[in-house]
SEZA-221676 format. One record per residue (C-alpha): residue number from 0; x, y, z. Coordinates in steps of 0.2 Angstrom, whole numbers, plus 5000, padded with zeros to 4 digits. Each point is the difference from the previous one (the first is absolute). Layout:
N
PT:NUM:X:Y:Z
...
This chain:
264
PT:0:5001:5084:4934
PT:1:5004:5017:4992
PT:2:4997:5000:4981
PT:3:5009:5012:4989
PT:4:5010:5001:4984
PT:5:5018:4999:5003
PT:6:5016:4999:4990
PT:7:5014:4991:5008
PT:8:5017:5002:4992
PT:9:5010:4984:4999
PT:10:5015:5004:5011
PT:11:5015:4989:4995
PT:12:5017:4997:5006
PT:13:5014:4996:4988
PT:14:5008:4983:5003
PT:15:5013:4990:4990
PT:16:4994:4983:4995
PT:17:5013:4992:5011
PT:18:4992:5008:5015
PT:19:4983:4993:4997
PT:20:5004:4986:5012
PT:21:4984:5002:5011
PT:22:4983:4995:4997
PT:23:5008:4989:4994
PT:24:5009:5006:4984
PT:25:5016:4992:4993
PT:26:5010:5007:4986
PT:27:4995:4992:4984
PT:28:5017:4997:4994
PT:29:5013:4986:4998
PT:30:5014:5013:5003
PT:31:5014:4992:5011
PT:32:5002:5017:5009
PT:33:4982:5001:5005
PT:34:5000:4982:5006
PT:35:5016:5004:5011
PT:36:4991:5015:5007
PT:37:4985:4989:5004
PT:38:5011:4988:5009
PT:39:5007:5013:5011
PT:40:4984:5007:5006
PT:41:4996:4997:5019
PT:42:4989:4985:5003
PT:43:4982:5004:5006
PT:44:4985:4990:5004
PT:45:4983:5002:5006
PT:46:5002:4992:5018
PT:47:5014:4998:5012
PT:48:5016:5010:5002
PT:49:5000:5005:4982
PT:50:4981:5003:5000
PT:51:4989:5016:4997
PT:52:5003:5007:5017
PT:53:5019:5000:4997
PT:54:5001:5005:4982
PT:55:5007:5018:5004
PT:56:5013:4992:5011
PT:57:5007:4989:4986
PT:58:5007:5014:4989
PT:59:5001:5019:4999
PT:60:4991:4998:4983
PT:61:4985:4993:5009
PT:62:4998:5015:5012
PT:63:4984:5006:4991
PT:64:4992:4984:5006
PT:65:5000:5008:5018
PT:66:5000:5018:4996
PT:67:4988:5002:4985
PT:68:4984:5009:5002
PT:69:4990:4992:4986
PT:70:5004:4982:5002
PT:71:4991:4985:4992
PT:72:4990:4990:5004
PT:73:4986:5008:5011
PT:74:4981:4998:5003
PT:75:4992:5008:4985
PT:76:4985:5011:5004
PT:77:4994:5014:4988
PT:78:5001:5018:5006
PT:79:4990:5006:4985
PT:80:4992:4994:4984
PT:81:5004:5008:4984
PT:82:5000:4999:4981
PT:83:5017:4991:4998
PT:84:5007:4997:4983
PT:85:4997:4984:4992
PT:86:5014:4988:5001
PT:87:5007:4995:4983
PT:88:5004:4982:5003
PT:89:5008:4996:4983
PT:90:5007:4983:5002
PT:91:5004:4986:4989
PT:92:5007:4982:5000
PT:93:5019:4997:5002
PT:94:5010:4984:5001
PT:95:4999:4992:5017
PT:96:5015:5003:5012
PT:97:4997:4997:5018
PT:98:5012:5003:5014
PT:99:5001:4994:5018
PT:100:5012:5013:5007
PT:101:5000:4995:5018
PT:102:4986:5012:5005
PT:103:4986:4997:4988
PT:104:4995:4993:4983
PT:105:5002:5013:4986
PT:106:4996:5000:4982
PT:107:5010:5011:4989
PT:108:4990:5010:4988
PT:109:5012:5010:4989
PT:110:4990:5004:4984
PT:111:4984:4996:5009
PT:112:4992:5017:4998
PT:113:4997:5016:5010
PT:114:4990:5009:5013
PT:115:4994:5017:4994
PT:116:4993:5012:5012
PT:117:4998:5019:4999
PT:118:5009:4999:4983
PT:119:5015:4992:5007
PT:120:5006:4983:4995
PT:121:5008:4987:5012
PT:122:5008:4984:4992
PT:123:4995:4984:5009
PT:124:5016:4992:5007
PT:125:4994:4985:5010
PT:126:4986:4994:5011
PT:127:5002:4990:5017
PT:128:4989:4994:5014
PT:129:4999:5001:5019
PT:130:4991:4990:5013
PT:131:4991:5005:5010
PT:132:4995:5016:4992
PT:133:5012:5014:5005
PT:134:4987:5014:4999
PT:135:4983:4999:5009
PT:136:4985:5009:4992
PT:137:4988:5007:5013
PT:138:5007:4988:5013
PT:139:4998:4985:4989
PT:140:5015:4989:4995
PT:141:5001:4987:4986
PT:142:5010:4984:4998
PT:143:5010:5005:4985
PT:144:5005:5017:4992
PT:145:5007:5004:4983
PT:146:5011:5015:4996
PT:147:5003:5006:4982
PT:148:5015:5010:5000
PT:149:5003:5013:4987
PT:150:5013:5014:4996
PT:151:4999:5015:4989
PT:152:5015:5005:4989
PT:153:5005:5012:5014
PT:154:5001:4986:5012
PT:155:4983:5005:5009
PT:156:4992:4985:5008
PT:157:4982:4995:4999
PT:158:4992:4984:5007
PT:159:4983:4993:4997
PT:160:4994:4989:5014
PT:161:4987:4986:4999
PT:162:4993:4990:5015
PT:163:4995:4981:4999
PT:164:4986:4993:5010
PT:165:4996:4981:5001
PT:166:4988:4994:4987
PT:167:5001:4993:4982
PT:168:5017:4996:4993
PT:169:5009:5013:4989
PT:170:5005:4992:4983
PT:171:5015:5012:4998
PT:172:5006:4997:5018
PT:173:4999:4981:4997
PT:174:5011:5002:4985
PT:175:5013:5010:5010
PT:176:4999:4988:5015
PT:177:5003:4985:4989
PT:178:5017:5007:4995
PT:179:5006:5009:5015
PT:180:5016:4994:5007
PT:181:4999:4992:5018
PT:182:5018:5006:5004
PT:183:5010:5016:4995
PT:184:5002:5001:4982
PT:185:4991:5004:4984
PT:186:4989:4991:4987
PT:187:4998:5005:4982
PT:188:4987:4989:4992
PT:189:5001:4999:4981
PT:190:4984:5002:4991
PT:191:4991:5007:5015
PT:192:4995:5018:5003
PT:193:4993:5010:5015
PT:194:4986:5014:4998
PT:195:4998:5010:5015
PT:196:4984:5007:4994
PT:197:4992:4983:5006
PT:198:5005:5005:5018
PT:199:4990:5016:5000
PT:200:4982:5002:5007
PT:201:4986:5005:4989
PT:202:4997:5016:5010
PT:203:5015:5012:4997
PT:204:4995:5011:5015
PT:205:5015:5004:5011
PT:206:5008:5008:5015
PT:207:5014:5013:4996
PT:208:5013:5005:5012
PT:209:5019:5003:5003
PT:210:5010:4986:5008
PT:211:5016:4991:5000
PT:212:5008:4983:4994
PT:213:4994:4987:5013
PT:214:5018:4992:5001
PT:215:5017:5007:5003
PT:216:5005:5014:4996
PT:217:4982:5005:5003
PT:218:5003:5015:4988
PT:219:4985:5013:5000
PT:220:4992:5009:4986
PT:221:4991:4985:4993
PT:222:4984:5004:4991
PT:223:4988:4986:5006
PT:224:4983:4995:4992
PT:225:4991:4987:5010
PT:226:4986:4992:4991
PT:227:4984:5001:5012
PT:228:4993:4983:4994
PT:229:5009:4983:5003
PT:230:5001:4986:4988
PT:231:5000:4982:5005
PT:232:5012:4985:5003
PT:233:4995:4983:5005
PT:234:5005:4993:5018
PT:235:5012:4988:4991
PT:236:5008:5015:4990
PT:237:5003:5010:5016
PT:238:5007:4985:5009
PT:239:5012:4996:4986
PT:240:5008:5017:5002
PT:241:5000:4999:5019
PT:242:5009:4983:4998
PT:243:5015:5010:4993
PT:244:4997:5016:5010
PT:245:4991:4998:5016
PT:246:5000:5019:5003
PT:247:5009:5013:4989
PT:248:4990:5016:5005
PT:249:5007:5016:5009
PT:250:4989:5005:5015
PT:251:4989:5015:4999
PT:252:5008:5017:5002
PT:253:4992:5016:5006
PT:254:4990:5010:4988
PT:255:5007:5016:5006
PT:256:4986:5011:4993
PT:257:5004:4997:4982
PT:258:4985:5003:4988
PT:259:4991:4985:4994
PT:260:4988:5002:4985
PT:261:4988:4988:4993
PT:262:4992:5002:4983
PT:263:4982:5002:4998
């Protein structure tokens, strides 16, 4: 591995919050127009005629799922090591609001804090889960993957990814799982909070690269920060999620010579 100092600018794409429908990002709004827009979006799934192999055929808005050159996920292997900037993971507890949106379990995190990297702040919008893992790291896949989705004031997206391996139960995950809806809908639990800091590994070493949303419309220009060390979830916790979503992961895409950097 080549080792050198490197400054990688965060390359962002500007999106309206209503377009944050992939990866999976839903508008944090009760606005009737936003709800109507959501209802008219093309139906997509992970398998079958509406599955990942056919997303680009479902709508012109999904064309990037087939034509994009920096699509996510892919097999992460570092090209170089570098002195990457530390991730400012400035999170705090927020009231529990858990959503089953038909594609994943999502926890809204408005007011839950920020990711700060290279002096730029990205507000945490929500986090959600995939099984099995969408990305692979050096060819290894995991039974569960967490995505923390952030947006800057300009609409640039940044995602922090965390892998789960089977091991001791995670207390924060147990709290979420105990309150997640088994069917589509949302659950706001009075007096209970979620702190995403409890879903982060002790080591903050990470891979940095450009990618896309992992669900339609597969928009590119997303700044990805994949934590290099997994955390654990028990076999029972993994099985509980799979009982609702047996599989909600997009297949691996081509790396296409994008630069992947791992911090020293």
